[in-house]
ROSE-4610 file (N, C-alpha, C; in Angstrom, 1 decimal, always signed):
// ROSE-4610
residu = [M/M/M/S/S/S/D/D/D/A/A/A/G/G/G/M/M/M/P/P/P/T/T/T/Q/Q/Q/G/G/G/S/S/S/G/G/G/E/E/E/P/P/P/D/D/D/Y/Y/Y/D/D/D/H/H/H/L/L/L/L/L/L/R/R/R/A/A/A/N/N/N/L/L/L/E/E/E/R/R/R/V/V/V/F/F/F/N/N/N/E/E/E/R/R/R/D/D/D/A/A/A/V/V/V/R/R/R/R/R/R/L/L/L/A/A/A/A/A/A/I/I/I/D/D/D/E/E/E/I/I/I/F/F/F/V/V/V/D/D/D/D/D/D/P/P/P/V/V/V/M/M/M/Y/Y/Y/E/E/E/P/P/P/S/S/S/K/K/K/V/V/V/V/V/V/N/N/N/G/G/G/R/R/R/E/E/E/A/A/A/I/I/I/S/S/S/E/E/E/I/I/I/A/A/A/G/G/G/A/A/A/L/L/L/L/L/L/E/E/E/Q/Q/Q/F/F/F/G/G/G/P/P/P/T/T/T/F/F/F/R/R/R/F/F/F/T/T/T/P/P/P/N/N/N/A/A/A/P/P/P/A/A/A/V/V/V/G/G/G/H/H/H/H/H/H/G/G/G/F/F/F/G/G/G/V/V/V/L/L/L/R/R/R/W/W/W/R/R/R/A/A/A/G/G/G/P/P/P/D/D/D/E/E/E/H/H/H/T/T/T/V/V/V/A/A/A/V/V/V/T/T/T/G/G/G/S/S/S/D/D/D/A/A/A/A/A/A/E/E/E/F/F/F/V/V/V/D/D/D/G/G/G/R/R/R/I/I/I/A/A/A/R/R/R/L/L/L/W/W/W/V/V/V/L/L/L/L/L/L/D/D/D/P/P/P/P/P/P/A/A/A/G/G/G]
num = [1/1/1/2/2/2/3/3/3/4/4/4/5/5/5/6/6/6/7/7/7/8/8/8/9/9/9/10/10/10/11/11/11/12/12/12/13/13/13/14/14/14/15/15/15/16/16/16/17/17/17/18/18/18/19/19/19/20/20/20/21/21/21/22/22/22/23/23/23/24/24/24/25/25/25/26/26/26/27/27/27/28/28/28/29/29/29/30/30/30/31/31/31/32/32/32/33/33/33/34/34/34/35/35/35/36/36/36/37/37/37/38/38/38/39/39/39/40/40/40/41/41/41/42/42/42/43/43/43/44/44/44/45/45/45/46/46/46/47/47/47/48/48/48/49/49/49/50/50/50/51/51/51/52/52/52/53/53/53/54/54/54/55/55/55/56/56/56/57/57/57/58/58/58/59/59/59/60/60/60/61/61/61/62/62/62/63/63/63/64/64/64/65/65/65/66/66/66/67/67/67/68/68/68/69/69/69/70/70/70/71/71/71/72/72/72/73/73/73/74/74/74/75/75/75/76/76/76/77/77/77/78/78/78/79/79/79/80/80/80/81/81/81/82/82/82/83/83/83/84/84/84/85/85/85/86/86/86/87/87/87/88/88/88/89/89/89/90/90/90/91/91/91/92/92/92/93/93/93/94/94/94/95/95/95/96/96/96/97/97/97/98/98/98/99/99/99/100/100/100/101/101/101/102/102/102/103/103/103/104/104/104/105/105/105/106/106/106/107/107/107/108/108/108/109/109/109/110/110/110/111/111/111/112/112/112/113/113/113/114/114/114/115/115/115/116/116/116/117/117/117/118/118/118/119/119/119/120/120/120/121/121/121/122/122/122/123/123/123/124/124/124/125/125/125/126/126/126/127/127/127/128/128/128/129/129/129/130/130/130/131/131/131/132/132/132/133/133/133]
x = [+96.0/+95.2/+95.8/+94.9/+95.3/+96.1/+96.3/+97.1/+95.9/+94.5/+93.3/+93.0/+93.6/+93.1/+92.2/+91.7/+90.9/+91.1/+90.6/+91.0/+91.0/+92.3/+92.7/+93.0/+92.6/+93.0/+94.4/+94.9/+96.1/+96.7/+95.9/+96.1/+96.3/+95.9/+95.9/+94.9/+93.7/+92.3/+91.8/+90.8/+89.9/+89.3/+88.9/+88.1/+86.7/+86.1/+84.9/+83.9/+84.0/+83.2/+83.1/+84.1/+84.1/+83.5/+84.1/+83.3/+81.9/+81.3/+80.1/+79.2/+79.5/+79.0/+79.0/+80.0/+80.1/+79.0/+78.8/+78.3/+76.6/+76.4/+75.1/+74.7/+75.7/+75.7/+75.8/+76.8/+77.1/+76.4/+76.1/+75.4/+73.9/+73.4/+71.9/+71.2/+71.8/+71.1/+71.4/+72.3/+72.4/+71.7/+70.6/+69.8/+70.1/+71.4/+71.9/+72.9/+72.2/+72.9/+74.4/+74.8/+76.1/+77.1/+76.5/+77.2/+77.1/+76.1/+75.9/+77.0/+76.9/+77.8/+79.3/+79.8/+80.9/+81.2/+80.5/+80.7/+81.0/+80.1/+79.9/+81.2/+82.1/+83.4/+84.5/+84.4/+85.4/+85.3/+83.9/+84.0/+83.8/+83.2/+83.3/+83.9/+84.4/+85.4/+84.7/+85.4/+84.9/+83.6/+83.4/+82.3/+81.7/+81.1/+80.3/+79.3/+78.9/+77.4/+76.8/+75.4/+74.6/+73.5/+73.2/+72.5/+71.2/+70.1/+69.1/+68.0/+67.4/+66.2/+65.5/+65.3/+64.4/+65.2/+66.5/+67.2/+68.6/+69.6/+70.8/+70.9/+71.7/+72.1/+73.5/+73.9/+75.1/+75.9/+77.1/+77.5/+77.3/+78.1/+78.1/+76.5/+76.6/+75.3/+73.9/+73.6/+72.6/+72.5/+73.5/+73.4/+73.1/+73.4/+73.2/+71.8/+71.2/+69.6/+68.8/+69.2/+68.6/+68.6/+69.4/+69.5/+68.7/+69.0/+67.9/+66.3/+66.1/+64.6/+64.2/+64.9/+64.7/+64.1/+65.0/+64.8/+63.6/+63.4/+62.4/+61.0/+60.9/+59.9/+59.7/+60.2/+60.0/+60.2/+60.1/+59.9/+61.1/+61.2/+62.1/+62.9/+62.3/+63.1/+63.4/+63.2/+63.7/+65.1/+65.7/+67.0/+67.5/+68.5/+69.3/+70.3/+70.2/+71.2/+71.7/+72.9/+73.9/+73.0/+73.3/+72.9/+73.9/+75.2/+76.2/+77.3/+78.7/+79.8/+80.1/+79.9/+80.5/+81.4/+81.4/+82.5/+82.7/+84.0/+84.5/+85.9/+86.3/+88.0/+87.7/+89.2/+89.5/+88.6/+88.5/+87.7/+86.2/+85.6/+84.1/+83.5/+82.8/+82.2/+80.8/+80.1/+78.7/+78.4/+77.1/+76.7/+75.4/+75.0/+73.3/+72.9/+71.8/+71.2/+69.5/+69.0/+67.7/+67.2/+66.0/+65.6/+64.1/+64.0/+62.6/+62.7/+61.3/+61.1/+61.7/+61.6/+62.5/+63.4/+63.9/+64.5/+63.8/+62.6/+61.9/+61.2/+60.9/+59.9/+60.9/+60.8/+61.6/+60.4/+60.7/+59.9/+60.7/+62.1/+62.7/+64.1/+64.4/+65.7/+66.4/+67.8/+68.3/+70.0/+70.8/+72.2/+72.7/+73.9/+74.4/+75.8/+75.9/+77.1/+77.9/+79.3/+80.3/+81.3/+81.8/+83.0/+83.7/+85.0/+85.9/+87.1/+87.3/+88.6/+89.4/+91.0/+91.6/+90.8/+90.4/+90.0/+88.6/+88.0/+86.9/+85.4/+84.1/+83.3/+83.1/+83.2/+82.9/+81.6/+81.1/+79.9/+79.1/+77.6/+77.2/+75.8/+75.4/+74.4/+73.4/+72.2/+71.2/+70.1/+70.5/+69.7/+68.7/+67.4/+66.3/+65.8/+65.6/+64.8/+63.6/+63.0/+61.4/+60.9/+59.4/+58.6/+58.4/+58.6/+58.2/+56.7/+56.4/+55.0/+54.3]
y = [+98.1/+97.4/+97.6/+97.6/+97.8/+96.3/+96.2/+95.0/+93.9/+94.2/+93.5/+93.2/+93.6/+93.1/+94.2/+94.9/+95.8/+97.0/+97.7/+99.0/+100.1/+100.8/+102.0/+103.3/+104.3/+105.5/+105.9/+106.5/+107.0/+107.6/+108.2/+108.5/+107.6/+106.4/+105.2/+105.0/+105.8/+106.0/+104.9/+103.9/+103.1/+103.7/+103.1/+103.5/+103.4/+104.5/+104.7/+104.3/+104.9/+104.6/+103.0/+102.6/+101.3/+100.3/+100.6/+99.5/+99.9/+101.0/+101.1/+101.0/+101.1/+100.4/+99.0/+98.2/+97.0/+96.4/+96.9/+96.6/+96.6/+97.7/+97.9/+97.0/+96.9/+95.8/+94.2/+93.7/+92.6/+92.0/+92.8/+92.3/+92.6/+93.9/+94.2/+94.1/+94.0/+93.6/+92.1/+91.3/+89.9/+88.9/+88.4/+87.1/+85.9/+85.8/+84.3/+84.6/+83.7/+83.5/+83.4/+82.3/+82.0/+83.0/+83.7/+84.8/+85.7/+86.5/+87.3/+87.3/+86.2/+85.7/+86.1/+85.6/+85.7/+87.0/+88.0/+89.3/+89.9/+89.9/+90.2/+89.9/+88.6/+88.3/+89.0/+89.3/+90.1/+91.9/+92.4/+93.4/+94.0/+93.3/+93.7/+93.1/+93.5/+92.8/+91.8/+91.0/+89.6/+89.9/+91.0/+91.0/+92.0/+92.5/+93.7/+94.1/+95.4/+95.7/+96.6/+96.4/+97.0/+97.8/+99.0/+100.1/+100.2/+99.5/+99.9/+100.9/+101.6/+102.2/+101.8/+100.4/+100.0/+98.7/+98.6/+97.6/+97.3/+97.0/+96.8/+95.2/+95.0/+93.8/+93.3/+92.4/+92.0/+90.6/+90.9/+89.8/+89.5/+89.0/+88.8/+87.9/+86.9/+86.0/+86.8/+87.2/+88.5/+89.1/+89.9/+91.0/+90.3/+89.3/+88.4/+88.2/+87.7/+87.2/+88.6/+89.6/+90.9/+91.3/+91.2/+91.7/+90.8/+89.3/+88.4/+88.7/+89.0/+89.2/+90.5/+91.6/+92.9/+92.4/+91.5/+91.3/+90.3/+89.6/+89.0/+89.6/+90.4/+91.2/+92.2/+92.9/+93.6/+93.1/+92.0/+91.1/+91.0/+90.5/+89.9/+91.3/+92.2/+93.2/+94.7/+94.6/+95.5/+95.6/+96.7/+96.9/+98.5/+98.6/+99.8/+100.0/+101.5/+102.0/+103.5/+103.5/+104.7/+105.9/+107.2/+108.4/+109.0/+109.1/+109.6/+108.9/+109.2/+108.7/+108.7/+108.0/+107.8/+109.0/+109.4/+110.5/+110.1/+110.2/+109.8/+110.1/+110.3/+110.7/+110.0/+109.7/+109.5/+108.4/+107.0/+106.0/+106.1/+107.2/+107.1/+107.6/+107.0/+107.0/+106.9/+107.8/+108.0/+107.8/+106.7/+106.8/+107.2/+107.9/+108.1/+107.2/+106.6/+105.7/+105.7/+105.3/+105.2/+103.5/+103.1/+101.8/+101.8/+100.8/+100.7/+99.4/+99.0/+98.0/+98.1/+99.3/+99.5/+100.8/+101.2/+102.3/+103.5/+103.5/+104.5/+104.9/+104.2/+103.8/+104.1/+105.0/+105.1/+105.0/+103.7/+103.5/+104.0/+104.1/+104.7/+105.1/+106.3/+106.8/+106.7/+107.1/+107.1/+107.2/+106.9/+106.8/+105.5/+104.9/+104.1/+104.8/+104.9/+105.7/+104.5/+104.6/+103.2/+103.9/+103.1/+103.3/+102.0/+102.5/+101.6/+101.3/+100.1/+99.6/+98.7/+99.0/+98.1/+97.8/+99.0/+98.7/+98.1/+97.7/+97.2/+97.8/+97.4/+98.2/+97.3/+98.3/+97.6/+97.9/+99.1/+99.6/+100.3/+100.1/+100.5/+100.9/+102.1/+102.8/+102.9/+102.4/+102.6/+103.7/+104.8/+106.2/+106.1/+106.2/+106.2/+107.6/+108.1/+109.7/+109.4/+110.7/+110.6/+110.4/+109.9/+109.7/+111.2/+111.5/+112.9/+113.2/+114.3/+115.0/+114.8]
z = [+105.7/+106.6/+108.1/+109.1/+110.4/+111.0/+112.1/+112.8/+112.7/+112.8/+112.8/+111.4/+110.4/+108.9/+108.6/+109.4/+108.9/+108.0/+107.0/+106.4/+107.3/+106.9/+107.7/+106.7/+107.0/+106.2/+106.7/+105.7/+105.8/+107.0/+107.9/+109.1/+110.3/+109.7/+110.7/+111.5/+111.3/+111.6/+111.0/+111.6/+110.7/+109.7/+108.5/+107.4/+107.5/+108.4/+108.9/+107.8/+106.6/+105.8/+105.4/+105.1/+104.3/+105.7/+107.0/+107.9/+108.2/+108.1/+108.6/+107.4/+106.0/+105.1/+105.1/+105.3/+105.3/+106.1/+107.4/+108.6/+108.0/+107.3/+106.7/+105.7/+104.7/+103.7/+104.1/+104.6/+104.8/+106.2/+107.2/+108.3/+108.3/+108.1/+108.1/+106.8/+105.9/+104.5/+104.0/+105.1/+104.6/+104.7/+104.3/+104.4/+105.2/+104.5/+105.0/+106.3/+107.1/+108.5/+109.0/+107.8/+108.1/+107.5/+106.5/+105.8/+106.6/+107.2/+108.2/+109.5/+110.0/+111.1/+110.7/+109.7/+109.3/+109.1/+108.5/+108.3/+109.7/+110.7/+112.1/+112.5/+112.5/+113.0/+112.4/+111.6/+110.9/+111.3/+111.1/+111.4/+113.1/+113.9/+115.2/+116.1/+117.4/+118.3/+118.6/+119.4/+120.2/+120.9/+121.8/+122.6/+122.4/+121.3/+120.9/+121.6/+121.5/+122.3/+121.3/+120.8/+120.1/+120.8/+120.9/+121.6/+120.5/+120.6/+119.9/+120.9/+120.1/+121.0/+122.3/+121.9/+123.1/+123.8/+123.4/+124.3/+123.8/+124.7/+124.3/+124.1/+123.0/+122.3/+122.7/+123.5/+123.6/+122.8/+122.1/+121.5/+119.9/+119.4/+117.8/+117.5/+118.4/+117.7/+118.0/+119.1/+119.2/+118.5/+117.7/+116.9/+115.6/+115.1/+114.0/+114.1/+115.1/+115.3/+115.2/+115.5/+115.4/+114.0/+113.3/+111.7/+111.2/+111.2/+110.4/+110.7/+112.3/+112.3/+111.7/+112.1/+110.9/+109.6/+109.3/+107.5/+107.2/+108.0/+108.2/+108.2/+109.3/+109.8/+108.3/+107.7/+106.9/+105.3/+105.2/+103.8/+102.7/+101.8/+100.9/+100.2/+99.9/+99.5/+100.3/+101.4/+102.5/+102.4/+102.5/+102.4/+103.2/+103.6/+104.2/+103.1/+103.2/+102.0/+102.6/+102.6/+103.1/+102.3/+103.1/+102.5/+102.0/+102.7/+102.2/+102.9/+102.6/+103.2/+104.8/+105.6/+107.0/+107.3/+108.5/+108.8/+110.2/+110.4/+111.7/+112.1/+113.7/+113.9/+115.2/+115.6/+116.8/+117.5/+116.6/+117.0/+117.2/+116.6/+116.7/+115.1/+114.6/+113.3/+113.2/+112.4/+112.0/+110.6/+110.5/+109.0/+108.9/+108.1/+108.1/+107.3/+107.2/+106.4/+106.0/+105.1/+104.9/+104.7/+105.0/+104.8/+104.2/+103.2/+102.9/+101.8/+101.5/+100.6/+99.1/+98.6/+97.5/+97.4/+96.1/+96.2/+96.2/+95.9/+95.9/+97.2/+98.1/+99.4/+100.5/+101.6/+102.7/+103.8/+104.5/+105.7/+107.0/+106.8/+108.4/+107.7/+108.6/+108.3/+109.7/+109.7/+110.9/+110.7/+111.5/+111.7/+112.9/+112.2/+113.0/+113.6/+114.9/+115.4/+116.2/+115.8/+116.6/+117.1/+118.0/+118.7/+117.9/+117.5/+116.9/+118.2/+118.3/+118.9/+118.2/+118.0/+116.9/+115.7/+115.3/+113.9/+113.7/+114.6/+114.6/+115.6/+115.1/+115.9/+117.3/+118.5/+119.6/+120.2/+119.7/+120.5/+119.0/+118.9/+117.5/+118.6/+118.3/+118.5/+117.3/+117.4/+116.3/+116.8/+115.8/+116.1/+114.8/+115.4/+114.6/+114.4/+113.2/+113.2/+113.5/+114.1/+114.3/+113.0/+113.1/+111.7/+111.4/+109.9/+109.2/+109.6/+109.7/+109.4/+110.9]
């Protein structure tokens, strides 16, 4: 664990896979607002920034609100699922994911790219893949 209490790899680098998967599961798949905000408090720095394709989101509360609104918009079975382990080095990591209403239907694919500071996500870019076909 790092000084901030977050997992690190043997090299002292953050555990990119653990942290980006935790963001997907405990933030963007979490329907309970209290648990989601507790996860954000653990995973993100005090004043994070999230870059979505259409806007910039500032702060933990705002990130929680965006995640909750997405889940509400797409229904009770909508989930984000990692495609493969995250990769990263020198404070920057990327996790490819897919999302949909069930494990057989993919509505959207993309990547989360994050800058880490002291073992936590400081800036998160949500990159959506273009629609297939």
